[in-house]
N, C-alpha and C positions, 0 to 999 in steps of 0.2 A: 619294166614296161607299164605304160598306162593303159587304162581301159580303151582310150582313143587308138593308140598305137597297135593295140592287139586287133582292133576291129579294122584297121586300115590294111594290115597284114592278110587278114583273112579275106578283104574285099579285093585286093590286090593279088590273090592266089585262089580264084574261086574253084568250085567244082569238086572239092575234096568232100570225103564223108567224115572225117576225123581230123582236128586240129589239136596238137599237144606240144608240149615243151618240156625242157629239162632244167630245173633252176640252178643246178650245180653240174654245168657241164664238165668240170675238171674231174669228176667222178668217172666219167667215160672214158678217161684216159688211163687211169691207175687202177680200176678194178674190173675184174673179168665179167661182172653183171650186177645189175641193180641190186640183188640181195646181200652183196658183200660188205658195201660200206658202213651199214650200221654195226657190224661185228666188231669194230674196233672200240666203240664207246657203249654197247650193250651186249655184254659177254654172254647172254643167253639168246640172244636173236636167231642164231643160225640153228640152234636146237630147237626153239619154238618153231621157227619157219617150217623147219623140215617136217615137223609133226603135224603143222597145219594142210601143207602141200600134200602130204600122204593121205591124211584122213580125208581130205576134200576129194580125191581121186585124180588130181592134178598129176601128182609123182613129182619126183625130186630134180627133174631135170632143169627147171629155170633156176635152181640153186645151185647147180654144178656147171652148168654150160658157159662157156666163152661167149658173149653177147656181143653183137653190133652195137654201136652208139644209137642207132634208130630204136633200140628197145629200151632205152633208159627214158622213162617217163615220169614226170611229177603227176602223181595220180589225182591231185585235187584242181589241175587246170587243164581240163578237157572242154573242148567245143565239138559237138557232133551234131548229124542229122538223127531225126527221131528213130529211125530204123536202126542206125548203130547203137543209139541208147538204149533201144530195146533189146539187142542183142547182147551188149555189155552187162547190163543190169540182170539179164536171165543167167548169164555165165558167171556172174559174182554170186548172185542170191543162191544158184545151186552149188557153187563150192563152198560157201558158207555153211548153208544148211547141211550139207553132207559132213562136212568138217565137225559141226556141232555135235552131230549125232554120232560120231566115230571116235572123237577125241576121248581120252582117259580122263578122268576127274581133275586130277592135279594139273595137268596141262590146260584144260579147259577152264579152271580158275585163274590159271596165269595170264592167260589170254584175255579173256571176256570180263575179268572183275580187278584187273589192275587198275589202279586208281592214279590219274594223270598228276603229274608233279610239274611245278613251274618251270617254264623254259626246256621241257623235256617231253618229247612224244611218248605215247604208251607203245609196247610193242605191237598191239592189235593195230594201230594207226600206221604204223610203219608197214605191216604187212599188207594191209588195205592199199596203201599208196603205190604198192608194188603190182597190184592185179591188173593195170592196164598193160603193163609190159609182158605178163603172161598172156593176156587177151591178145596182144599182137603177135605172140609167139605160137599159140596152139590153136587159134580159131581158123578153121578152113574157109576162108571167106575171099571174095573178090573185092573188098572194099578199098579206096583208095585213101591214103592218109598223108598228111602235111606236119612234119615236126618244124616248129617254128624256132629259128636260132634267135637266141637274147644277145643282141650285139654288144650290150656292156659287157656282160659277162664273157663274151668270147673275146672281146679286146682284153680283159684280164688274164686270159691264158698265157702263161710264158711259152716260148717256142719248144720247149720239150714237151709240155702236154699237149699243144697242136700235133706234134709229130707223133707222139705216142698214140694218140687216138686214131689218127689215120693211119698208123702202122697195123693196129688192131683191125680196123675195119677192112683194109685191103686185103689183109691175110683172110679174113673171113669170107670177103666177096669172092676172091679167088682161089679160096679153098687150099691156101697155100700154108702149110704146116711150118715152113722156114720164117714167113711172116710174123706169124703167132708166137713161136718161140723165140723170135727176135726181139718181139714186143715183150715178152716176159723178162727176158735178159735186161733190156733197156729199163723196163719199169723197175726192177729190182735195184738196180745201179741208181736210178733216179730218186726213189725212196730212201735209200741208204743215205744220199748226199743230203736230201732235203729234211728228212724225219730223223735220221741219226742210226747208228748200228743198233742201239738198245731198242728203238722202236720196231724195228724190222726183225730182231729176234724174238720179240715178243707177238707180234702179229702176221708175220709172215704166211704162217700156215693157214691162217684163217682166209686170206686174201689170195691164196695161190691155187689155180684150177688143179684138180686132182684127177681129172678125166679127160679124155679127148672129146667130149661133146661140144658141139658150137652151135650157134644159134643166128638166124637172121629172121626178120618179120616175116609173116606169113603174107599180109597184104602189100599192096605195092605202096611204098613210103617215098616221099619226096623229102629229102633231108638236107637242104643246101647250106649247110654251115661252111664258114669261109675256111679254105683250105689253108696250110700253113704258107703258103706263097701268097696268099690273097690278103691277108690280114693287115689291116692299118692300125697300128698299136697306138697312134695318137689320139687324145681324148676328143 
């Protein structure tokens, strides 16, 4: 999406306090929350994230909950009103300051002194990029948000990914354990087919919910992603 296209989307959907998107919508289909995708390529990410969330006072819920796709946000792609920026920056600053004061020396060094490598984000950058999802989950506020669907990425999703995302979202919206459990089963079969048995055996524990926690965004979010029966797969 170009800057002109982004401006056009915002102009045609006025009145929201926050606009955001998810650069990788396929993650919304196969991971139960935004924190789990990096665990596959960053073996220490879950441990470091858990330490940060506990030390910041946020708690471990964002790391464990099965989340609606509206809670998947790319943290460096946000457009908001001054009031929302003020709230968000205060939330992030407080969490970071509290974590820095409470983290043990080894964890603090691993997070704050890690040197970036070419083509690879630091653990700290990955954590900060997920704070908008925590903000949407935990702030008791009445602001309204608009999640911008990225149509090129949406068209690239295969039918299984579109159905998986909808199944999880419907289960959470309707508080249907059957839908969520069906999503987990279908997701496991999909990953085994696409990634292979060896990948599943190595990573499935890291990407499988271990609790019954579920999460919907606290603010009112308009998230008009194309449903599986609406997608035009032609370029």
